[in-house]
C-alpha positions in Angstrom: 4.3 18.7 27.1 5.9 21.8 25.7 9.5 21.8 24.6 11.8 24.5 26.1 14.2 24.5 23.1 13.3 27.1 20.5 13.0 25.6 17.0 15.2 28.3 15.5 18.1 26.9 17.6 18.2 23.6 15.8 20.8 23.3 13.1 18.3 22.0 10.5 16.4 25.3 10.8 19.5 27.5 11.0 21.0 25.8 8.0 17.7 25.6 6.1 17.8 21.8 5.7 14.7 20.9 3.8 14.2 17.2 4.5 10.4 17.4 4.1 8.6 18.8 1.0 7.3 22.3 1.7 3.6 21.7 0.9 3.6 18.6 3.1 5.2 20.5 6.0 2.7 23.4 5.7 -0.3 21.1 5.3 0.6 19.0 8.4 2.3 21.8 10.4 5.5 19.9 11.0 9.2 20.3 10.2 12.3 18.1 10.5 14.6 19.4 13.2 17.2 16.7 13.5 18.5 13.4 12.1 20.2 10.8 14.4 21.4 7.5 13.1 18.3 5.9 11.6 15.8 8.4 13.1 14.3 11.6 11.8 13.1 14.0 14.6 10.2 16.3 13.7 8.5 19.1 15.4 4.7 18.8 15.1 1.8 20.7 16.6 -0.7 17.8 16.5 0.8 14.6 18.0 -2.3 12.7 17.0 -1.7 13.3 13.3 -0.7 9.7 12.8 -1.4 9.8 9.1 1.3 12.5 8.5 3.8 10.6 10.8 3.1 7.4 8.9 3.7 9.1 5.6 7.0 10.5 6.8 8.0 6.9 7.8 7.2 5.7 4.3 9.0 8.8 2.8 12.3 8.2 4.6 12.0 4.5 5.6 13.3 5.6 9.0 11.9 5.8 12.5 10.1 9.1 13.1 10.3 10.7 16.6 8.0 13.6 17.2 8.3 16.5 19.6 5.3 18.8 20.2 5.6 22.5 19.5 3.1 25.3 19.3 1.6 25.7 15.8 2.8 29.3 15.4 6.4 28.4 16.3 6.4 25.6 13.6 4.9 28.0 11.0 7.6 30.5 11.8 10.3 27.8 11.5 8.9 26.6 8.2 9.0 30.1 6.8 12.6 30.5 8.0 13.8 27.2 6.6 12.0 27.3 3.2 12.3 30.9 2.3 
C-alpha cells in the first residue's frame, strides 16, 4: 500500500530533524517522519525489515509505526534531511 503524502512534506524532513543515526537510516532505508505522543513514525521501504524496526524500538523505547514508501523516495528524503 503506497502512501500518497510526499516525504518532503513532513516537518521532520523540512526541518532536518535527525532522530535516527545517518548510517542506520541509509543501511536500512528508513527515516523518521513524525513523533506523536509515545510513538515514532518512520518511512521504510521494506516493511518486513523487523530487525531494523526492533532496533528502533530499543533505541527510542517507544512504539514504532511504519509507513511504506518507495526506496528512491526514502533515499532522497535521507539526503535532504542529513545534508
